[in-house]
C-alpha positions as CSV (number, residue, x, y, z in Angstrom):
1,M,38.9,78.5,-30.8
2,G,42.0,80.8,-30.0
3,Q,44.2,80.7,-27.0
4,R,43.1,82.1,-23.5
5,K,45.2,84.9,-22.5
6,C,46.7,84.9,-18.9
7,S,45.0,87.4,-16.8
8,G,48.3,87.8,-14.8
9,Y,47.3,86.0,-11.1
10,A,50.4,84.5,-10.3
11,V,49.3,81.5,-7.9
12,Y,51.4,78.9,-5.8
13,V,50.9,76.2,-4.0
14,A,53.8,76.2,-0.9
15,D,54.0,73.5,1.6
16,A,54.3,75.7,5.1
17,F,56.1,74.6,7.8
18,A,58.2,72.5,5.8
19,R,61.9,71.9,4.8
20,Q,61.2,70.3,1.7
21,I,58.4,69.7,-0.8
22,F,55.6,67.1,0.0
23,G,56.1,68.2,4.1
24,G,54.6,70.4,6.2
25,N,50.7,72.1,5.1
26,Q,49.8,73.1,1.8
27,A,48.7,76.6,1.5
28,G,47.4,78.3,-1.8
29,V,49.3,81.7,-2.5
30,V,48.1,84.0,-5.7
31,I,50.3,87.1,-5.8
32,L,49.1,90.4,-7.5
33,G,50.7,92.9,-9.7
34,E,51.4,96.4,-9.1
35,A,48.6,97.3,-10.7
36,Q,46.1,94.8,-9.6
37,E,43.4,95.1,-7.1
38,F,41.9,92.5,-5.3
39,P,39.6,90.6,-7.5
40,E,35.6,90.5,-6.4
41,E,35.8,88.4,-3.4
42,A,33.4,85.9,-5.1
43,L,36.3,85.5,-7.4
44,M,38.7,84.9,-5.2
45,R,36.0,82.1,-3.3
46,K,36.4,80.4,-6.5
47,I,40.0,80.6,-7.1
48,A,40.3,79.2,-3.0
49,G,37.9,76.5,-4.1
50,E,39.9,75.4,-6.9
51,M,43.2,75.5,-4.9
52,K,41.3,73.0,-2.9
53,H,43.2,74.1,0.1
54,S,42.3,75.0,3.5
55,E,43.2,78.6,3.1
56,T,44.2,80.5,0.1
57,A,46.6,83.8,0.7
58,F,46.0,86.6,-1.4
59,V,49.1,88.7,-1.2
60,K,49.3,92.9,-2.7
61,R,52.3,94.8,-1.9
62,L,51.8,98.7,-0.5
63,S,55.2,99.4,-0.2
64,R,58.7,98.4,0.4
65,D,58.2,96.7,3.7
66,A,54.7,96.5,4.2
67,F,51.9,93.8,2.4
68,R,48.3,93.7,2.6
69,V,47.2,89.4,2.9
70,R,43.6,88.8,2.4
71,Y,42.8,85.0,3.5
72,F,39.8,82.3,1.6
73,T,38.5,79.1,2.3
74,P,36.2,77.6,-0.4
75,L,33.4,78.8,1.3
76,E,34.7,82.4,3.0
77,E,37.3,84.8,4.2
78,V,39.1,84.4,7.3
79,A,40.8,87.3,9.6
80,L,44.2,85.5,9.3
81,C,46.0,81.9,9.1
82,G,49.2,81.4,10.7
83,H,50.2,78.3,7.8
84,A,49.4,80.2,4.8
85,T,51.4,83.1,6.1
86,I,54.0,81.4,6.8
87,G,53.3,79.9,3.0
88,A,52.8,83.5,1.5
89,F,55.9,85.0,3.0
90,G,58.0,82.0,2.3
91,V,56.8,82.3,-1.7
92,L,58.1,86.1,-1.3
93,Y,61.3,85.2,-0.2
94,E,61.7,82.2,-2.5
95,E,61.0,84.5,-5.4
96,G,63.2,86.9,-4.2
97,M,60.9,89.8,-3.7
98,I,61.9,90.1,-0.6
99,R,64.8,89.8,1.8
100,D,65.7,89.0,5.1
101,G,64.1,91.5,7.5
102,R,60.9,93.1,9.0
103,Y,57.6,93.7,7.5
104,R,54.1,95.1,8.4
105,L,51.2,92.4,7.2
106,Y,47.9,94.1,6.7
107,P,45.2,91.2,7.4
108,E,41.9,91.6,6.6
109,A,41.7,93.6,3.5
110,G,43.7,96.1,5.7
111,R,40.8,97.2,7.9
112,E,41.0,101.5,8.9
113,G,42.5,101.7,11.6
114,Q,43.9,98.3,12.4
115,E,47.5,98.0,13.2
116,P,50.0,96.2,11.5
117,L,51.1,92.4,12.5
118,A,54.9,92.0,12.9
119,V,56.7,89.5,10.2
120,D,60.1,88.9,10.6
121,V,62.1,87.2,7.6
122,E,65.9,85.1,8.7
123,Q,67.3,83.4,6.6
124,G,64.5,81.9,5.0
125,N,62.4,81.3,8.2
126,V,59.5,83.4,8.8
127,W,58.5,84.8,12.1
128,M,54.7,86.4,13.4
129,D,53.1,87.2,16.2
130,M,50.3,85.1,18.0
131,A,47.5,86.6,20.3
132,P,48.2,87.4,23.9
133,P,48.5,83.8,25.3
134,R,45.4,82.9,27.7
135,T,44.9,79.9,29.8
136,L,41.0,79.6,29.7
137,Q,40.9,76.0,31.6
138,I,42.5,73.3,33.4
139,L,40.7,70.1,33.1
140,D,40.4,67.8,36.0
141,R,41.3,64.3,36.1
142,Q,37.4,63.1,35.3
143,Q,37.6,65.7,32.0
144,A,40.7,64.1,30.9
145,A,39.4,60.3,31.4
146,E,37.1,61.4,28.9
147,L,39.2,62.6,26.2
148,Y,41.6,59.9,26.4
149,E,38.9,57.7,26.3
150,A,38.1,59.6,23.3
151,Y,40.8,58.6,21.5
152,G,41.3,55.1,22.5
153,L,43.8,55.9,25.3
154,D,44.0,55.0,28.9
155,A,42.1,56.9,30.9
156,R,45.3,57.3,33.0
157,E,47.2,59.0,30.5
158,A,47.2,62.2,32.5
159,D,48.8,60.5,35.5
160,R,51.4,58.9,33.3
161,A,52.4,62.1,31.5
162,E,52.5,63.9,35.2
163,L,49.8,66.9,33.3
164,L,46.7,67.4,33.1
165,P,45.1,68.9,30.4
166,A,44.1,72.9,29.5
167,I,42.6,74.8,27.0
168,V,45.0,77.5,25.9
169,N,44.5,80.5,23.3
170,T,47.0,82.2,21.4
171,G,44.6,82.9,19.0
172,L,42.0,80.1,18.5
173,S,41.2,77.7,21.4
174,D,42.7,74.4,21.3
175,I,42.5,71.5,24.3
176,I,46.3,70.6,24.9
177,L,46.4,66.8,25.9
178,P,49.5,65.5,27.3
179,T,50.2,61.8,26.5
180,A,53.3,60.0,28.2
181,G,55.1,59.7,24.9
182,Q,55.1,58.7,21.6
183,R,53.3,55.0,21.9
184,S,50.2,57.0,23.6
185,L,50.5,59.7,20.5
186,E,51.3,57.3,17.6
187,G,48.9,54.7,18.8
188,A,45.7,57.4,19.5
189,V,42.6,56.5,17.2
190,Q,40.1,59.6,17.1
191,D,36.2,59.1,17.4
192,C,35.8,61.6,15.2
193,R,31.8,62.0,16.7
194,R,33.2,61.6,20.7
195,V,35.8,64.0,19.6
196,T,33.4,66.7,17.6
197,E,31.3,66.7,20.4
198,L,34.0,67.5,23.1
199,S,35.3,70.2,21.5
200,R,31.9,71.8,21.0
201,R,31.0,71.4,24.8
202,Y,34.6,73.3,25.4
203,Q,34.0,75.6,23.0
204,V,37.6,74.7,21.1
205,V,38.6,73.9,17.3
206,G,40.4,71.1,18.3
207,V,42.8,68.9,20.3
208,H,46.3,69.3,20.1
209,M,48.0,66.4,21.4
210,F,51.7,65.9,22.0
211,C,54.0,63.7,23.8
212,L,57.6,66.1,25.1
213,G,60.8,65.3,22.6
214,E,64.2,64.8,23.2
215,G,67.4,66.9,22.6
216,R,66.8,69.9,20.1
217,V,62.7,68.4,19.7
218,T,60.9,69.9,22.4
219,A,57.3,68.2,21.5
220,H,56.4,65.4,18.7
221,C,52.2,66.4,17.9
222,R,49.3,65.8,16.7
223,N,46.4,68.1,15.4
224,F,42.7,66.8,15.6
225,A,39.6,69.5,14.6
226,P,36.9,67.4,12.9
227,A,34.1,69.8,14.5
228,V,35.6,72.2,11.5
229,G,35.9,69.5,9.2
230,I,40.1,68.4,9.5
231,D,40.0,65.0,11.0
232,E,43.8,65.7,11.6
233,E,46.4,68.4,9.8
234,S,49.6,68.0,9.6
235,A,51.0,71.9,10.6
236,T,49.7,73.9,13.1
237,G,50.4,77.7,14.3
238,T,48.4,78.7,16.5
239,A,47.9,75.0,18.3
240,N,51.6,75.6,18.5
241,G,51.6,78.5,20.0
242,A,49.1,77.0,22.8
243,L,51.4,74.6,23.5
244,T,54.3,77.1,24.1
245,W,52.9,78.6,26.6
246,Y,51.1,75.7,28.2
247,L,54.9,74.5,28.6
248,Y,55.9,77.5,30.2
249,Q,53.1,77.5,32.3
250,N,54.2,73.8,33.9
251,G,58.1,74.3,33.6
252,L,58.7,73.0,30.6
253,L,60.1,76.0,29.0
254,Q,62.3,78.9,29.2
255,P,61.4,81.8,28.2
256,E,63.6,83.8,25.0
257,G,64.8,80.2,24.1
258,E,64.3,78.6,20.3
259,N,61.5,75.6,20.6
260,L,60.8,72.9,18.1
261,F,57.7,71.0,17.3
262,L,57.4,68.0,14.9
263,Q,54.2,67.5,13.5
264,G,52.3,65.8,10.8
265,E,55.0,62.2,11.5
266,A,51.8,60.1,11.5
267,M,50.5,61.3,8.2
268,E,54.1,61.0,6.6
269,K,53.7,64.8,5.7
270,P,56.5,65.9,8.3
271,S,56.2,69.3,9.9
272,Y,58.9,71.6,11.8
273,I,57.2,74.0,13.5
274,K,59.9,76.9,15.4
275,S,58.5,79.1,18.7
276,R,59.8,81.7,20.8
277,L,58.4,83.1,24.0
278,S,59.8,86.7,25.0
279,M,58.5,88.1,28.8
280,T,58.0,92.2,27.7
281,Q,57.2,95.0,29.6
282,Q,53.5,94.4,27.6
283,G,53.2,90.9,28.6
284,P,54.2,87.4,27.3
285,V,54.5,87.2,23.4
286,V,54.7,84.2,21.3
287,R,55.6,84.3,17.7
288,I,55.6,81.1,15.8
289,G,57.7,80.5,12.6
290,G,59.0,78.4,9.8
291,Q,60.0,77.9,6.5
292,A,58.1,77.0,3.2
293,R,58.9,75.2,-0.1
294,I,57.2,76.3,-3.3
295,F,55.3,73.0,-4.8
296,L,53.6,74.6,-7.9
297,K,53.7,77.9,-10.1
298,G,51.4,79.0,-12.3
299,Q,49.4,81.2,-14.0
300,I,45.8,81.5,-13.7
301,Y,44.1,81.9,-17.3
302,G,41.6,84.2,-18.6
303,E,40.2,86.9,-21.3
304,E,41.7,89.8,-20.3
305,P,45.8,90.3,-20.0
306,K,47.5,91.7,-17.6
307,K,51.0,92.5,-16.0
308,A,52.0,90.2,-13.6
309,E,55.0,91.2,-12.4
310,M,55.6,92.4,-9.0
311,M,58.0,95.8,-8.1
312,T,61.0,94.7,-5.9
313,G,61.4,96.4,-2.7
314,D,63.8,98.7,-4.2
315,E,61.2,99.9,-6.9
316,Q,58.7,100.4,-4.1
317,E,60.8,102.6,-1.7
318,G,58.8,105.5,-0.4
319,K,55.3,104.3,-1.5
320,V,52.5,103.9,0.9
């Protein structure tokens, strides 16, 4: 049997929101070559299934500063994914395909008329806008007690933290659940069935638990989303965007500064998620940022060889 030929899809595994490999949250990244179009959706789902990560980003360059990105789980295409975006642009940066600057991101296969999202790269840090922040509900003490009990924590934890939980959305809705300190945060043991019931009752993705940090660390976090099949996740962009807005509304964070959230410590996958809150004439803007590290790099093999190289930014100048 002859050797199989490379189909030309450059494939990566990136540790997003990580300063070194074995940290952060892994995402698959597939880079399409200059002459390549997106594969059939069925094939992208198969590739995402083989990658076995929650999301895989398929990236095609449109011009010097514009990219079209499609995001696939092993089951379906999704509109956007924060950690896969950080991973994709981190790969582009580490591979020398982009430099520091502002880029336009067209997600969801670049639907006609859709406004691009702004992605900034600053010395390897990738920053992306979240959806406008919204506080949907502040939970009362009885509702808070039910949540804490689902994690084996004392029902009076909200009193100790001097904060009430709230449902906040910066793209996805999460319950922001404060704890009084790292002992409570680290000692939380999730009742997955109960948290799934509560997540569905409140129509949220999951629970983002935190305690305030010290020094340069704004907060330590844990994220639980058993209702969507993720018992605990090591790095979450939208949830920390929601936490940024929650802390601001409670007088614990000032606009225009840079915030740092540590997540994944309990999973031995330390993640460093940054955020910025700006108050503009159009309203508040929350941005999430972080670095990504290439964990694996290779090629997807098939029967038909195709050119794998991607044009550099200078070569793309003036196109589309």
